[in-house]
MARLUM-371278 format. One record per residue (C-alpha): residue number from 1; residue in three letters; x, y, z. Coordinates in Angstrom, 1 decimal. Layout:
REM MARLUM-371278
n  res  X  Y  Z
NUM  ala  X  Y  Z
...
REM end
This chain:
REM MARLUM-371278
n  res  X  Y  Z
1  met  18.2  120.4  -97.1
2  tyr  17.7  120.7  -93.4
3  ala  18.9  119.0  -90.3
4  ile  18.0  118.7  -86.6
5  val  21.1  119.1  -84.5
6  glu  21.7  119.0  -80.8
7  ile  23.7  121.9  -79.5
8  ser  24.4  122.2  -75.7
9  gly  21.5  120.0  -74.8
10  lys  18.9  121.7  -77.0
11  gln  17.6  120.7  -80.5
12  tyr  17.6  123.1  -83.4
13  lys  16.3  122.8  -86.9
14  val  19.0  124.3  -89.2
15  gln  19.5  124.9  -92.9
16  glu  22.6  126.1  -94.8
17  gly  22.9  129.8  -94.5
18  asp  20.7  130.1  -91.3
19  ile  21.7  132.3  -88.4
20  val  20.9  130.6  -85.1
21  phe  21.0  131.9  -81.5
22  val  22.1  129.1  -79.1
23  asp  22.9  129.1  -75.4
24  arg  26.3  130.7  -74.8
25  ile  29.2  128.4  -75.6
26  glu  32.2  129.8  -73.8
27  glu  35.0  127.9  -75.6
28  leu  34.1  129.3  -79.0
29  glu  35.6  132.6  -80.2
30  glu  34.2  135.0  -82.7
31  gly  35.1  134.2  -86.3
32  lys  36.1  130.6  -85.5
33  thr  34.6  127.6  -87.3
34  thr  33.2  124.6  -85.4
35  thr  31.6  121.3  -86.2
36  phe  28.6  119.8  -84.5
37  asp  28.5  115.9  -84.7
38  lys  25.2  115.3  -82.8
39  val  22.9  115.3  -85.9
40  leu  19.6  113.6  -85.1
41  leu  17.8  113.9  -88.5
42  val  18.8  114.9  -92.0
43  ser  16.3  115.7  -94.7
44  asp  17.6  116.0  -98.3
45  gly  14.5  116.8  -100.3
46  asp  12.6  113.5  -100.6
47  lys  14.9  111.4  -98.5
48  val  14.7  111.7  -94.6
49  thr  17.4  110.0  -92.6
50  val  16.8  109.5  -88.8
51  gly  19.5  108.0  -86.6
52  ala  19.0  105.5  -83.9
53  asp  20.9  107.9  -81.7
54  thr  22.6  110.1  -84.2
55  val  23.0  109.9  -88.0
56  lys  26.3  108.3  -88.8
57  gly  28.8  110.5  -90.6
58  ala  26.5  113.5  -90.6
59  lys  28.0  116.8  -89.5
60  val  27.0  120.5  -89.4
61  lys  29.7  123.1  -89.9
62  ala  29.1  126.5  -88.4
63  thr  30.9  129.8  -87.9
64  val  30.6  131.9  -84.8
65  val  29.2  135.4  -85.6
66  gly  29.3  136.7  -82.1
67  his  28.2  136.6  -78.4
68  gly  25.7  138.7  -76.7
69  lys  22.8  138.9  -74.2
70  ala  19.1  138.8  -75.0
71  lys  16.5  141.4  -74.0
72  lys  15.8  141.7  -70.3
73  val  13.0  139.6  -68.8
74  val  11.5  141.2  -65.7
75  val  10.2  138.8  -63.0
76  phe  7.9  140.4  -60.5
77  lys  6.6  138.4  -57.5
78  tyr  4.3  139.6  -54.9
79  lys  1.9  138.3  -52.2
80  ala  -1.4  140.0  -52.0
81  lys  -2.2  142.0  -48.8
82  lys  1.2  141.3  -47.3
83  asn  3.2  144.2  -48.8
84  glu  5.7  141.7  -50.1
85  arg  7.2  142.4  -53.5
86  lys  10.3  141.3  -55.4
87  thr  11.5  142.4  -58.8
88  arg  14.3  140.5  -60.6
89  gly  15.7  140.9  -64.0
90  his  17.5  138.3  -66.2
91  arg  19.3  138.6  -69.5
92  gln  20.1  135.2  -71.1
93  pro  23.6  135.0  -72.7
94  tyr  23.7  133.6  -76.3
95  thr  26.1  132.7  -79.0
96  lys  25.1  133.6  -82.6
97  ile  26.2  131.1  -85.2
98  gln  25.8  130.9  -88.9
99  ile  25.4  127.4  -90.5
100  glu  27.9  126.9  -93.3
101  lys  27.4  123.4  -94.5
102  ile  25.4  120.2  -93.7
103  thr  27.1  117.0  -94.7
104  thr  25.8  113.5  -94.5
105  gly  27.8  110.3  -94.6
106  thr  26.7  109.6  -98.2
107  arg  27.4  113.2  -99.4
108  ala  30.9  113.0  -97.8
109  lys  31.6  109.7  -99.6
110  lys  30.4  111.1  -103.0
111  ala  32.7  114.1  -102.6
112  thr  35.7  112.0  -101.8
113  glu  35.0  109.7  -104.8
114  glu  34.6  112.6  -107.1
115  ala  37.8  114.2  -105.8
116  ala  39.7  110.8  -106.3
117  glu  38.6  110.7  -110.0
REM end
């Protein structure tokens, strides 16, 4: 089972147990659990559910593993024959999350029905 989820404006394909590096989310602390509601697509083996905007009732539960910075990217600009050179570096901050569970609206209903019995 996999899902396509939108996290901070970007789309990621996730499965249960995956570790995903997303753009840094400041309000999340290490070890905390969060839920992402913007699930665009859910595939459960043979059945694929695509939402008009999002899939109703679908959620992705994730745990924050940590925060960090990616490797440095060096940007070098120059103009030929002008002795003009600029060197810049950039390290993109990220949040490392682990996907715990993907629930759809139908899976959530089945779980509550089974718990009620």
